Every structure is written in C-alpha cells, then in structure tokens.
VEXDOSE-427579 format. One record per atom (N, C-alpha, C): x, y, z. Coordinates in steps of 0.05 Angstrom, whole numbers, plus 5000, padded with zeros to 4 digits. Last residue first. Example, Ala and Ser with C-alpha at 12.3 -4.5 7.8 and 13.67 -1.06 7.14 Angstrom:
<recs>
525749555142/527349795143/525850015157/526448865156/524649105156/526449345156/
</recs>
This chain:
<recs>
608855030621/607655290623/609855500629/612254600628/611754680601/610554970601/612254540683/614754620670/614154730642/606954360690/607854610702/610354720689/607453870665/605654070654/606354340664/611153620699/611853660671/610153870658/608253600746/610653760745/611453820717/604253250730/603553520737/605853710737/607252790723/605952910699/605153200705/608652690776/610752740756/609652880731/603552610798/605252830808/607452900787/602152160769/600552410765/602152650775/605751800790/605851870762/604352130756/603951770843/606651890838/606951960808/599051530834/599151800847/601851930841/600751050813/599251230795/599251510807/603150840859/604750890835/603351080816/598950790894/601150970900/602851030876/596150390865/594950650871/597050860878/599849960864/599050090840/597850360844/599749840919/602249920906/601750070880/594349700925/595449920940/598050020927/594149250890/592549490885/593549730899/597848910915/598349000887/596649250881/595448820966/598148950964/598649060936/590748550952/590548820964/593148960961/592948080929/591148240914/591048530926/596247870970/597447950944/595648140929/592347761009/594547951015/595848050989/589447370982/588147620990/590247830995/593246970978/592147090953/590747360959/594146851032/596346951016/595247090990/588946671048/590146901061/592447021044/585246510987/586646441012/587846701024/578946610958/581746720962/582746620988/574746270912/575546340939/578446420940/571346530857/573646380866/574446470894/567346870840/566546610848/568846440858/570047350831/568947200808/568346920815/573047270892/573047440868/572147270845/572047210962/571947100936/571847320914/572647031029/573247231009/573247090981/568446891081/569846761058/570146971036/566947221122/567146931127/568646781105/570647821131/568647661116/569047371123/571948471154/572148181161/569948031146/575449041148/573248891135/573748601140/577349641177/577449351179/574949231166/581450191179/579050091166/579349781166/584350631227/584350371213/581550291203/585651031263/585551091234/585750821218/585250991317/587650861305/587750911275/580751321321/583051361339/585451231327/576951151285/578051411281/580551451298/575850571256/576650671282/578150931278/570750291219/572850491219/573350591247/568749691186/568749861210/571150051208/564449491131/567149531144/566749701169/559349011116/560349281121/563049281135/555548651082/558448611089/559748881093/549048651113/550848741091/553648711100/545748571155/545248401132/547048481108/547148921195/547648641200/547448481174/550849511182/548349361180/548849061181/553950071212/554049791203/551349671203/552950731188/552850541210/552650261199/557550951137/554850921148/555050731172/563451351138/562251081137/559451101150/568151771108/565451751120/564451471117/575151851125/572951781107/570351761123/579352401138/577952181150/575552111132/584952531093/582452611107/580952361117/591852391109/589452341093/586952431108/596352431138/595452681125/592952641109/597151911157/596752121176/595552381163/593451401122/595751571126/595051801143/590150841150/589951091136/592351261142/590950171139/591850391156/591750651140/586549641136/587849841120/588450081139/585748961143/586049211159/587649411143/581548431128/583448621117/583448871133/580747781153/580048071155/582248231143/578047121152/580047311143/579047601145/575446851214/575546881185/577747081178/575846911267/577246681256/577346681226/581247181244/579847231270/576847161270/586947381218/585447131219/583847131245/588747951178/588347821204/586647571200/593448291140/591348091139/591147961167/594649001130/595348731141/592948551140/597649591104/595449401106/596549151119/599050301095/599750031104/597249861103/597050771074/599950721071/600850451081/591751041038/592550831056/595650771052/591151410999/590551501025/591351291046/591651160950/594051290961/593651400989/586451020937/588350820948/590750940960/580951420956/583351380940/585251190953/574651140967/576951260980/579451210962/567951290946/570351130943/572751280956/562551430991/564451510970/566851320969/559551181030/558151321008/559951400985/560650541054/561850801050/560550941026/558950021059/557650221076/559050491075/562149741022/559249731020/557849951036/567750120998/566549931017/563549951014/572550190948/569850260958/568850040975/578550500928/577350270941/574650360952/581950740868/580350760892/579550490903/585050630823/585450890838/584150890864/583850150801/586750230801/587250490816/579149880849/579849980823/582850060824/575449430886/578149540882/578449630853/570349380929/570849430900/573549570898/567348950974/569749110969/570049130938/562648690974/563748770999/565948970996/556848680936/559748720935/560748830962/551948210952/552748490955/555748510953/550847680952/550147820928/551048110928/552147491002/553747400980/553147560955/548347661039/550747821036/552447741012/544647241036/543947511028/546347681023/547546801057/546246791030/545747071020/549046981108/551046901088/549946911060/543847051130/545747271128/547847221107/541946531131/540646721112/542346971109/545446341170/545446221144/544146411123/544146651214/546746681202/546946561174/538746471221/539346751217/542046791204/539645921228/538046011205/538546301199/542445911275/543745811251/542245911226/538346111309/540946251306/542346171281/534445711304/533845991296/536446141291/537245261323/536345271296/535745551286/537845421377/540245381360/539445391331/532445411391/534045671392/536445651375/531444861385/529945061368/531445321367/534744661424/535244591397/533944781378/532244891470/535044951464/535744891435/527044661466/527344951464/530245031457/528444131474/527244211448/527544511444/530144141527/532044061505/531044161478/525344251550/527544451553/529544391531/522543791536/521544041526/523844261528/525543401563/525543391533/524443661521/524443551617/527143541606/527143561576/518743481619/519943751623/522843761611/518342931612/517143111592/518343391594/520942741657/522142691631/520942871610/517442921696/520243011696/521542971669/512642631684/512742931682/515643031680/513042041643/513542171669/513842471665/507741801602/510441921605/510742071631/502541621597/504341481615/507041591618/501741781529/500441711555/502441551572/506242291505/504842031503/503741961530/509742721489/506942761498/505342501493/514442631466/514242571495/511442591505/513842781412/514542501419/514142431448/513143321409/510843151403/511342861413/518243501423/515943601437/513543411433/521543241387/521843191415/519343281431/519643441339/519343151344/519643091374/521243981343/518343901342/517843621348/526843911343/525444031366/522443961367/527443691292/528243541315/526943641340/525844131261/524443881259/524943701284/529744501276/526844561282/525244301281/534444251256/534144301285/531144361292/533244251201/533544001216/533244031246/533544801192/531044651188/531144391202/539044871204/536945001219/534344871217/541444571163/541744481191/539744611209/539744891121/538944611121/539144511150/542445361134/539545361132/538445081134/547745191129/546745271156/543745281156/547845111074/548344881092/547244951120/547245641057/545145441051/545445191069/552045861076/549545951086/547345751081/555845581045/555845551074/553245641086/554445790996/554145501001/554045441031/555746331004/553046250998/552545961004/560346621015/559646401033/556746311029/563647050991/562646810977/562046570994/563047660995/563247461015/562047201004/566747930939/564347860953/564947680976/570048430903/570348220924/567648180937/572048600841/569748610859/569848370878/576848980810/576348720823/574248750844/579049310752/577149290774/576949000784/583449290718/582149550723/580249540746/588548860748/586148910731/584949180737/595449080755/592948970766/590649020746/599749350735/600149070743/597648940753/600249880723/598749710704/598749410712/603350090763/600650190760/598950020742/608249830754/606649770778/603849860775/609750070706/609449780708/607749700732/610050600721/608150520701/607650220702/614450580757/611650660767/609550570747/618550450723/617850260744/615050330754/618650900690/618050630678/617250440700/619951290728/617451310713/616651040701/625051130744/622851130763/620151140750/627751210696/627650950708/625350930728/627151760692/625951590671/625751300682/630051930737/627152000734/625751820714/635251770725/633851660748/630751710746/636152100680/636051800678/634651670701/635852600705/633952530684/633752230679/640152570740/637452590751/635352520730/644452550703/643952330722/641152330733/643953040678/643552800663/642952560681/644953380723/642353390709/641853140692/650253240734/648153190753/645453200741/652853410687/653053130695/650753070715/651553970687/650753800665/650753500673/654054120736/651154160732/650153980709/659454020726/658053880747/655053890743/660254390684/660654100679/659253930701/659054870709/657454780687/657754480681/663254880747/660454860756/658654770733/667754920714/667454690731/664554660740/666955420692/666955190674/666554930691/667255720740/664955730723/664655490705/672355620760/670155520775/667555520758/677855660747/675955580727/673355480739/680555780796/680355980774/678155910754/679355720860/678855550836/678455730812/680856140894/681755870899/681555690875/678656580870/681356600881/682456320886/673456450860/675356440837/678156470846/670956540908/671356260900/673456250878/670757100908/672256960929/672856670921/667457170864/670157280863/671857140884/662656930881/664056820858/666956920856/661457270925/661756990929/663356870906/660957790900/663057740920/663657440924/656557680867/659157760856/661457710875/652457550904/653257350884/656057430873/652057610972/652657760948/653757570927/647657501024/649357371004/649557560980/647757871087/646457771062/648557661042/650057611151/650157811129/648757701104/650457291195/647857321183/647757541162/655757291214/654657051200/652157101185/658457661244/658057721216/656757501200/654957691308/657357671291/656757741262/650657681341/651757941334/654357931318/649457151351/647457311337/648657581328/654056951377/653156831352/651357011337/654457271422/656657281403/655757161376/649657111446/649957391437/652257411417/650856591461/648856641440/649056921429/658156571470/655356581479/653556611455/664356191480/662656401468/659756371477/667655771491/667656001509/666056241499/666955341461/669055521452/669255771470/662555111483/665054971487/667455141479/658555441462/659255471490/661955331496/658255221410/658955501414/659855551443/656654701420/659254751406/660155041410/651654791443/653754671460/656554711447/648955011400/649455171423/651555051441/648754571364/650254811357/650954981381/649553921394/647954151386/649654401382/654753481366/653453621389/651553831378/653752931322/654753211326/653253331350/651252451322/654252451318/655352731321/646352171364/647252401349/650252401346/644751771397/645751691370/646551931354/642952021444/645251841445/646351761418/641852721429/640752451430/643252261431/643853281469/644153101446/642952831450/639153741496/641053531501/641353361476/638754451484/637654171481/639953971486/636855091474/638154921493/637054641491/637455331406/635855261430/637455081448/639355501359/640855571383/639355511408/635555291324/638355241319/640055301343/630055351323/631255171344/634155141341/628955701280/628155771307/629555611328/634555831236/632055681243/631455721273/637056491224/637356231236/634756091240/637056821161/636256801189/636656521198/637557201109/639257011122/638557021152/632457241059/633557341084/635257131099/634157130990/632957031015/634157181039/636757260945/634057370947/632757290974/641557000948/641657290949/638957410953/639956470940/640756550967/640756850969/639156490884/636956430901/637556530929/644356580866/642256780860/639856740878/646756110884/647556360895/645556580890/644055740851/643855720880/644555990893/645755890800/642855900807/642455900837/651255820802/650156090799/647256110806/651255260809/652455430830/651355720827/648955070761/647555030787/648655210809/648055280701/650055320721/648655310749/643655140673/646155080661/648455110682/638254830712/639855050701/642354960688/632354480693/635054460705/636854680694/627254410680/628154680684/630954690697/626653870679/626354000653/627354300656/626853700732/629353670716/629053810688/624153840784/623653960757/626053940740/625953630830/623253550823/622453670795/630853880834/630853590828/628053490820/629354400849/630454350822/630354050814/627654300902/625854420882/626754360854/632354100925/630053930923/628054030903/635654560921/636354320907/633954140903/632754900956/633054970927/633754730911/633354621004/630754660993/630854730963/639054651010/637654391007/634854420995/639655201016/640855060993/639554790988/636855281064/635855411040/637155281015/639954971100/637254891094/636155031069/644955281096/644855001086/641954921082/644455791121/644355771092/643955481081/644655711177/642555881165/642255831136/648955381187/646355311198/644155461185/652955691164/652255441151/649555351161/652856111201/652356171173/651655911159/654155861250/651656001247/650956041218/659355651239/657055481248/654355601243/662156121226/661755901206/659555711213/661956401274/660656511250/660156291229/664856051307/662056101313/660656211288/669856091281/668455821282/665555861288/670856641289/670756531261/669256261261/671156671344/668956801331/668656701302/675956381358/673256271364/671056401349/680956391306/679756501329/676856381333/683356131264/682256401259/680856521283/686255701289/687055811263/685956091260/683955551335/686855611336/687655741311/678855391319/679255651333/682055731335/679954891297/679155111280/679455381293/680854621346/683054651326/682454881306/675754651367/677954791381/680354831363/673054321331/672354611333/674554771347/675453841344/676053961318/675254251317/673353761395/676253791392/676953921366/667953711380/668753921398/671753981397/668253241349/667353491337/668153731354/669852861387/671652931365/670953191352/665152831417/667652931429/669653021408/661752601378/661252871389/663652991403/664452111372/664252291349/663552581358/663651881422/666351981415/666352151390/658051801418/659251951440/661952061432/657651471373/656451741372/657551921394/660351021392/661351161368/660251441367/656950881435/659850951440/660951111416/652250771407/652250981428/655151081433/653850351372/652950611362/653050831382/655049861393/657250051390/656350331381/650149621394/651549651420/653849841417/648849611339/647349781357/648749821384/652349221322/652749501313/651249691331/650248771347/653048841352/653549131344/645048751325/645448821354/648248901359/646248581273/645048851278/645448931306/648248071285/649848261270/648748551275/643947831311/646347871326/648048081312/640247791268/639547951292/642048011308/643147451234/642547721226/641847901249/643046981266/645547101259/645147391250/637446871270/639046941293/641647081287/636246801211/635047001228/636647061253/637846381181/639646611182/638746821202/633646021182/636145941194/638146161197/629846331154/629346231181/631846161195/632246401104/631646631121/631246551149/632245871086/634746011090/634446251108/626745781084/628345631101/631045761107/625046191046/623946171073/625846021092/629946581010/628246351013/627346321042/632647061007/632946870985/631146630987/632347391050/630247431030/630447221008/637047251076/634447201089/632147211070/640947441042/640647151046/638047081059/640047991050/639547871023/639347571025/641748041103/638948091096/638247981069/647147951098/645547751111/642647791105/648348421069/648948161058/647347941071/647548891097/645248791081/645848521068/652149091116/650748891132/648348771119/654449491088/654949221078/653449001094/653049961113/652349931084/652649651075/654949871163/652049891160/651249871131/660449871151/659149631161/656149641156/662750361136/662050161115/660549921124/663550611183/661650731165/660850531143/667750291203/665150301217/663050411199/671750391167/670750121170/668050131182/672750951173/671850851147/670650561149/673950971231/671651101220/670750981192/679050681239/676550591250/674050711235/683350891210/683150601213/680350511222/682851451206/683851301184/683351001186/680751651253/679551741227/680451551205/683951411293/681151371293/679951431265/689051611279/688551311278/685451261277/688052171287/688952061261/688251761258/687052341337/684752291320/685452161294/691652451362/690452191368/688152131349/694052881310/694252771337/692952491339/689652951254/691853051270/691752911297/685252901221/687652761214/690152861229/681453241240/680952961244/683352781234/683153731223/683853651250/683253361256/680753811174/683453701174/684353611202/675854021192/675853761179/678653641179/677654511215/676054321231/676154051218/679954751171/681554671193/680154471211/675154851143/677154661131/679054571153/672855221179/671454971172/673454771161/676655631181/675855501206/674455231200/676755801128/679155691140/678455531165/671555991123/672155741109/674755621119/672156441157/670156241163/670855971149/676156741131/676656641158/674656421166/673556841082/676056691082/676556591110/666356711087/668756881086/671256721087/661956321048/663456371072/665756561068/659856240998/658456431016/659856471042/663155850974/662856110962/661756320981/662455391004/665155511003/665055790992/657155280992/657855371019/660655501019/657555140936/655855360945/656555460973/661654720936/662154980924/660255200933/663954320987/661554400972/661954690962/669353900988/668654180992/666154240975/672453361020/670353441002/669553731009/678653041019/677153271030/675053351010/681052391032/679652561013/678252781029/686551961034/684952161049/683652351029/685851370992/687351551010/685451741024/683151350925/684251220949/685651430966/677551350881/679751490894/680651350919/674551140821/675351080848/677751240857/668951330782/671851330785/672551290815/663651360763/664551140779/667551110780/661351790737/663151620721/664351390736/658352160767/657051920756/658751740740/661451940829/659251920810/659252180792/666951610857/665951860846/663651800826/667951300913/666951230887/665651480876/673551230956/671451410946/670651310918/675250881015/675350900986/672951050975/675851301073/674851071059/675351101029/677251741099/679451581091/678451331076/674452401092/674052111095/676651971086/671353011112/673752851103/673052561108/666753531092/667553301108/670153191096/661554011084/664353961086/664853701101/655453721053/656953931067/659953861067/651553610991/652653541017/654053781030/653253850925/651553720944/653053670970/656854020888/654754210895/652754100916/664053930896/661353860886/659354070895/670753710896/668753920899/666153830886/676053400930/673753360912/671753580917/682653260936/680653470941/678453440920/686752760963/684952840942/683253070953/689952701006/691052610981/689252700957/690953211056/689253031041/690652941015/696253171107/694953301083/693053111069/695653111177/696252991151/694853131128/697453671219/695653461210/696653351184/699154131246/700753881248/699053641241/696654591235/695254411254/696954161260/699954801197/699454961222/698154781243/699354421157/701954451170/701654601197/694054491141/694854241152/697454261168/694255011121/692654961144/693454701158/697654921077/698455101098/696855061124/694454581046/697054481056/697954661080/690354931032/689754691048/692254591061/693155311001/691755391026/691155151044/694955000959/696955120977/695555211004/690054850937/691754640948/693854770968/688255350920/686655200940/688454990953/692155500883/691755670907/690255510929/691655110842/694155120859/693755290884/687554780812/687054960834/689554980852/689654490770/687154620766/686654830788/694454270790/694654450767/692054610763/692553950830/694054180838/694354380815/685753740814/688653700815/689953960823/679753570843/681353790833/684253730836/674453120824/677053180838/678453420825/667453230829/669853210812/672353270827/661552880851/663253110849/665553050829/658252520893/657652640867/659352890864/660751960924/660852240923/660152330895/660451380965/659451520940/659651820944/665550990990/663751220997/663051370971/666050280990/666750540978/664650750985/666249951054/665049981028/665850251016/670749571095/669549831087/668549831058/668648951121/670449091104/669249361096/665248631149/666348851163/668548991148/663748221113/661748401124/662848651137/667147851096/667348111082/665348311094/665447431126/668147531131/668547801118/660547351101/660647451128/663347561135/662047151052/660547401053/660747521081/664446681069/666046881054/664647151055/660046431090/662246501108/664046711095/656946341044/655946511066/658246611083/660345971017/659746231005/658746441026/660145551055/662745691048/662345961035/654445421057/655745561078/658445681071/651545131022/652245401013/653845551034/650844681051/652344661027/653244931017/647544901090/650244821098/652044781074/642845001061/644445231070/647245151080/641044451055/642144601032/643744851041/638544221097/641444191096/642744351073/633244331086/634444471109/637544441108/632643991042/632344281038/633544441061/633143501068/635143581049/635043881044/628343521097/630843511111/633143591093/624543531055/624743741074/627343751089/625543031031/626143271016/626343511034/623742691072/626542691064/627342931048/618342821071/619942881095/622942891089/617142621019/616642901026/618342991050/618442081023/619942251004/619542551011/614541921061/617441901067/619142081050/609942021032/610342171056/613342161065/610641640992/610441920984/611042091009/610341171022/612841231007/612841531000/605141191041/607341191060/609941281046/602341140992/602141381008/604341411028/603140630974/604540840960/604441110976/604040181031/602540331011/604240540997/607739931063/605139791059/603439931037/613639881080/612439991056/609839841049/613639981151/614039811128/612539931104/616640521187/614240381177/614940201153/621040811196/620940541208/618540381199/619941291175/621641121160/621840841171/616841491217/615741461190/617341281173/620241531259/618141331261/616941271233/623341981246/624541711243/622441491244/621642491254/620742361229/621642071227/624342631300/621442611301/620242471276/629642621280/628742441301/625742401302/629443031242/629942751233/629142551254/628643471275/626543391257/626943111247/633643441301/631143411317/628843341299/637343511259/637443271276/634843221291/635744021240/635643781223/635543531239/636644351284/633944331273/633744081256/642244281290/640444211312/637644171301/644144481241/644544191248/642644111270/642445021243/641544841222/641844551230/644845211290/642045221287/641045021266/650345131277/649145001300/646044991297/650945461231/651445171230/650045031252/649445981249/648045851227/648445551227/653246041290/650346051296/648745911274/657946041259/657445831279/654545811286/657346521231/657346271216/656846041235/657646871274/655146871258/655046611242/662746781292/660546721310/657946701294/665646961248/665846681256/663546601274/664347511250/663547341227/663747041233/666547661303/663647641298/662947481273/672147701305/670847461316/667947431307/673748181280/675047931273/673447681281/670448561302/670548531273/671848271265/671748531355/669148431347/669148391316/676948751352/676548481361/673848361352/675549271336/677249111319/677148811327/672549441379/671149401353/672849241335/676549471418/674349281421/672849231394/679849871397/680849611402/678649411404/676350321393/677750221369/678649931373/674950361448/672850321427/674150201402/679850481470/678550231477/676250171457/680750991449/682550761442/681350501448/676751271474/676551231445/678351011436/673950991534/675951141520/675751081490/668950821554/671050901572/673151071559/665350621519/664850901527/667151001544/666550101513/667550281492/667050571499/663749851553/666649901558/667750091537/658749801531/659049981554/662050051558/659749451489/658549711483/658849901506/661849011517/663549161498/662449441493/657248831544/659548921559/661349101542/654248671500/653148861520/655448991536/657448291477/656948541463/655848751481/657347901519/659848021511/659448291496/651847771521/653147891544/655748031537/651147561468/649647791478/650947931502/654947141468/655147361449/653647611458/652846811509/655546931511/655847171493/647846671486/647946811512/650646961515/649646391439/647746621438/647946791463/653045991460/654046191441/652346441440/649445701493/651845821504/652946041486/645745521454/644945691477/647345841488/649145221422/647645441410/646745631432/650944831457/652945021446/651545261435/646144561464/647444691487/649444891477/645244381411/643444571423/644644711447/649644021409/649444251390/647544461400/648643651449/650943841452/650744071433/643543441426/643743561452/646143741455/644043201376/642743471377/643143601404/646442721388/647842911372/646643191373/642642451417/645142521430/646842711414/638742401376/638242551400/640742641415/641642091337/640542361330/640142531355/642841631368/645041791357/644042071350/637541461378/639241531400/641641711391/635841341325/634541551341/636241651364/639140911315/639441151299/638241391313/636940561353/639840641355/640340901339/631940511331/632140631358/635040721363/632940251284/632040521282/632240671310/634539761308/636339901290/635540201287/630039621336/632439691351/634339851333/626639481295/626039721310/628439811326/629239001280/628939221261/628439491275/628638711327/631338771318/631239011298/623138661326/624438811348/627238891339/622438341281/621338611281/622538781303/625137881298/626138021275/625038311274/621637741340/624437811346/625737971322/617037621312/617037851331/619837941337/618937161285/618037401270/617937651288/619936841330/622236921312/621437161295/614736781350/616836911366/619237011349/612236491310/611336761316/613436921332/615336021313/615336171288/614436461294/614135851365/616935901357/617036081332/608635761362/609735971380/612536051373/608435331328/607435591319/608435811336/610934961363/612035011337/611135281326/607734951411/610535051412/611635111384/601035211399/602935001403/605735101401/597935751436/598735621411/600735401418/593636211461/594635941466/595335811441/595236911467/593936691452/595236431460/597837331488/595037291496/593637071482/602937281466/601337521460/598437481466/602636621480/604236821465/602437041456/602836051520/601536311516/603636501501/602735381493/603935591509/602635861502/600534701497/600334971487/601635171505/604934131495/602934291510/602934581497/608333761474/606433881456/604434061470/614933611477/612833701495/610833871477/619533401457/617033311446/614733371465/624233631472/623033431491/620433321481/624833981431/626733761433/625633551451/620634331441/620634171416/622533941418/622234541490/619734371489/619634211464/626734831472/627134601490/624734421491/624035201441/625835011427/626434771445/621435481481/619735321462/621535121446/625935711507/624135531522/622535351503/628336031468/629835811479/628035611494/624036381461/624836211438/626535971449/624036641511/621736491502/622436291480/629136891510/628536701531/626136521523/628337241466/630537041466/630036811486/624237551487/623737381464/625837161461/626837811530/624537631535/624037441512/630638101500/631437901520/629237711526/627138441470/628938251457/629938041475/624738731511/623038561494/624838351480/629239011530/627838821548/626138631531/630339311484/632339111493/631038911512/625739621482/626239441461/628239221469/626339931529/624039741526/624539531504/631040211515/630940031539/628739831537/629240521473/631340311468/631440121491/625540851499/624640671477/626640451472/628741121537/626540951545/625740751523/632241391501/633341201521/631141011530/628741711472/630341521458/631441301477/626642031513/624841851498/626441631484/631342311527/629942151546/628141951533/632342581478/634342391489/633042211510/627842901474/628242691454/630342481464/628743241517/626343071517/626642841497/633443491500/633443341525/631043141525/631443741453/633643541451/633743371476/627744091475/626843881457/628943661454/631244421503/629244271517/628144041500/634044641459/635444481479/633544311495/630044921433/631344701419/632844521438/628945291473/626845101465/628044871450/633945551474/633045401497/630845211491/633945791422/635845581428/635145421453/629346151432/629245941412/631345721416/631346471475/628946301478/628946081458/636146711451/636146571477/633746371478/635646931401/638246841409/638346691435/630247051393/631746931371/634446811381/628547281441/627147051431/628946911410/631947721446/632047511465/630747261456/630048021401/632747931401/633147701421/624848131419/625247981394/628047861393/626048441464/624548181467/624948011442/628648871442/630048691461/628648421464/624549091412/626848981398/628448801416/621249251455/620249051436/622648931420/624349641479/623749391494/622749171475/629049901430/626549901445/626249641460/635450171431/633949931425/631449931443/
</recs>
C-alpha cells in the first residue's frame, strides 16, 4: 500500500469520523447554550407577565418598558404573551435540536472507535498471519465472520450521524414561520435531501445480505472439458498412483484444456463455454504443456499440484485458498453499490475502503505462505522423480509457456484463421522455435511481497541444484510433434477428437466475443457528432470589460480636470492625480483583456472530430487515440488537460500568442492544457460536467474507431 493510499484510507476511516465527532460536540454545545438562553427568556417573560398582571389588578396605569419601548400594562401584557408563545415554540425546536445533537455524539464516537479499532486490528492481524500458516487460516476465518458486520455498522453509523447533523443544521429552517412559498420550497428540498440520505438505511438489509456473502467463494472459471475415467483410464490410474505415493487426496475431477498452466483448486468450477459446474477437488492439465513434457517431468509437475492436498497443506488448500481466491472476485459488490448513486456511494465509501484494506493486509501473508507452499510442493515432486526432473520441468515450462501464450494471442487476434486442431497447431509452432530460456528466467532476484511463487532460481536452489544443472539438463531439447502426440495418446487415447472439440468451442466463443466487442465499439464510435468546434465564448464578458475600461478612463480624466481649480491644495491635487493614474492603468488593463476576449471569441480554440483534435496553435491535428487520459481543472476558469500516451509521438505546437486561445504543451509530463475563460459550442456555454462529457465521449469514440480499424485491418490481412 502506497503512502497516498494510506492517507486516503486514514481520511475515510479516521479523519472523516473525527470531523463528524467534532461537529457533533460543537452542535451539542450550541444546542445547550441556545436552550439555556431560551429558558432564561421564558423565566423572565413569566416574571414580567406576572408583574404587569399585578399592575392591572392594582389599576396601576404607569407605562412599563418592553423591548426598549414604553407601553401601558395592558399592551405590555399582550406583547409579552405573544413573545412567550414564540419562545415556547422555539423551545420545542431547541429540544428537538438537543435530541439530534445528543444522538449524533455517541454515534460519531462509535464511528471513530470502530474505524480506528478496525484499522489497528487488521494491521495486527496482517502481521500476525506471517507467524504461521495455521494462524493465517484462523485469523482470516475470524475476519471473514466479523468484517461484514463491521462494514454494515460503518454504513449505519455514518448514515445516521450525517443525517442527524444535517437535520440539526437545517432545523432553523423548519423553525421559520410560513411567510412565503419560497420558505416552503426550501423546507421541502431539505426534507427530500434528508430522506434521500435515509434511503440507504431502508436498503440496508439487502446490503447486509450482500456483505455477508462477500467472503463466500465464487466459482472458478475454466475453459476446458472434464475427462471421465472411461475416457482416460491410464491418466486417472497415473494420477491416483501419484496421489497414493504422496499420501495425498485424489482429485474428484480432471479437466483438460489448451489454456493456462497446471493447477489444482477446491473451489467450485464453472466450465466454459457450456457453464457446467463441478464440485470437489479439480486438477487442471493443459494439453500443450502435458504433451511437450517427458513422463518424469509431467509426473513431477502433477505430483507438485497433488502435494497441495497432502499433509498440513490439505486444510489450507481446501478450506482457505478457495475462499480467499473468491473474495477479490466478489468484493466488487460494494463497488457496485458505490456506483449506484452519489449519496449511496458517499455513505459506502469508508466500508469499501475497509474491505479492500482488510484484503491488502492479508495479501503479504498469503503470498508469503504461498511461496513456502510452492517450495514444499517442489520437494514432494522431487520425491517422485528426483530433483533433476523438477528442475527440468521448471526450465522447460519457463521456456515453452511464453511461446504458447504468444501463439494463442496471435490466433485470438485472427479468429478467421482459427485452426481446426489448436493442439496440433501449437505443437507445430513450437517445433519450429528454438527452445531457449528468457534472459531473466534464472536471474538472481528477490521475490516481491505480493508474488505467490518464488523466483525460478530460488526454487532450483531449494532443491539443492544449481544453474548449471538447469542449463545442462534435458529441458531445452527441441519439440517433436510426433513424440508429443504419441506420449499424450498414452494417457488420453482420443486426444485428437478431444482437441478438435475444444478448438471448435473456443473458436466459437472468441468469434462471439469479437462480434460483441465490434458492436460495442461501433456504438461508441458513432456516439458523438462528426465535428464540434469549441470557442472561448466570452465575447459578452469582453464587451462588458471594454465598457468598464472606458468608464475608468472617463473617471480618470474627470479627476485630473476636476482638481485643477483655483485654490486647490497642492497635496490634494497630487493625491487625485496619482489616483487618476491608477484608475487609468486599471482601465487600460481591463480594455486589453476585454479586447482579448472579443477577438479570441471568433477563433476556434478546439476542433474535435471523430478521429482527431486540433488546437489553434498546432499546425497539425492530433489523433484522439494518442491521448489515454484527460481531466478538467478549475483555475479559476475551466481547463482541459489531455495526457499523451507513452508510445505516442510528441506533437508540434507554435509559440503561444496572447490574442489567440492557444494550448500549452509540457514535454516533461506529456500533457496538453487548454484554459479558456468560457467554453462554448454553437454559442451555448458549457459547464464543467458538460465539458468533461464532451471531451470524454470524443476520446472514447476515437479509441473505439482506432480499435475498429485494427479489427478491420486484421480481417483484410486474413482475407489475403
């Protein structure tokens, strides 16, 4: 977690609750003082009314003082009764205000306590989980049970505190008498705002249900097909034999495919593309890698995976790993609530931040123990075929897997040339490539705290082997298609038929995905007008400044001529002349800027087309896809900042001219900035939101058109 992330987290979970607590304390003090004053006023009015009533009974007609006026006792009594009624009315609202303030105070205090306690507890749990794997499992299980309730409590406390404090501040508005329709409209508006803030509480049961499901494992997607024992009896017998030799649990399912690498999972599996579900322990075997490994190498790899279901690793793999892997996939539930509306997002923000932080605190511990598990699993694989077989499997997979991924990526970009047999195509491609290790595969490097696997060199050294053993083994032998298919057929007799079925299903899935992407890109590309010309539409402002400038010059001339009268004191004449010079200078400055606004209004400041953006001081239009980000600044007028992509060429800009709406380009930050006093399109002024929407749609459309052109180029290349 970066320092910036820590500051944001501290603001959301500590600073914001502390500000709400400080406001609650201040409101409580104000409520007490206001109620005390009203009670004193009521006591004084009761005493005054009793006194004037005594004077009326005694027929004492002397005037008395009331609110600074001398009035007779009868009128004083009437005025005092009216004031008393008003004080009683204000006391009623003051009592309500006291209840609101006193109610917000403990809620804000609980919010602070909960936020700070949660942060400290998670910080401790993340460190404590590094002590042992059992402790990691136990602590995460406890967090899994408590955290959803803490998240819901944060939402409730934040919502109630904010509502009570806003209601307190708005109470004076409801204390006003209905003297006009404007007051009533304002009261309705504030009441609607308070109800809108309370709406998330009405939806809280649904939120709580979603949060309680937040730490349930999600199905693991696999594109592949399951192999029954009837389809591959030799493979099942081989896997069972390895499991028995390792004293490990046997898999319930064996799934083969052409994507990804070897792995096991206890999570529920969702097979694509037919969305079939598998339960229990699942072993996934990639056919291309299984074919290019020798029997001893593939035994070592399969034994490595099965070792995760042996000994102490069994509980970790079956109870903890599937749940933890599913949390990051399901944590988007809170993110969806945040996007559902501004108020709901604002009130969900601290809870979402805490949910993410809780996972980040466990990430280092999970990654640490995952690396330890991989080393133990390597040792289990070495017990089956020896350390050299494990080393050869690591080196061979490290050399061939990138080539397989590159070939898959190339085919996925050209679905029209999709082969009938993906396995055969991959093996033929590998047979034509030199089998070499990537340059940094055996480099000395420290694992990153979030790496789940140790570096290859560390895994080799942990087996008591060296780099020379890795380089001089059998791992870098060339690929033979016939040998690979023959070896694979020993385990899966109908591998050719199986590969064609997988290839056809994967090709159809990619074609559908491609068409959906094409339709979406076409919609985005056509979502904006063919051209939008943006001007600095401050012509009216410029004319106003010119009028003020002329007024300043007239005032300066009047001051100079007005003091040159007979008998005027020299000091006074000097003062007014200096004042006239200052006013004249101000007039000149206002005139220059006024004329600048008028003159710049006729020059297009920005021309947006569906493919390009042109600035007034740029000799050539810049393709929209060259910009990958943008933002709107207020400084004090609106400014658009476009971020040039790292691989985009640097644009050429002329030197800025004072009389034209020119943009600035910072080559160091690769940012283009255009600031205007008033943005307008077709004479209509644009607000910050409208400007952001306009620029964002054009940039999105430009990237979409670029992607469509790439797709069309691929189609043309395929046709050739």
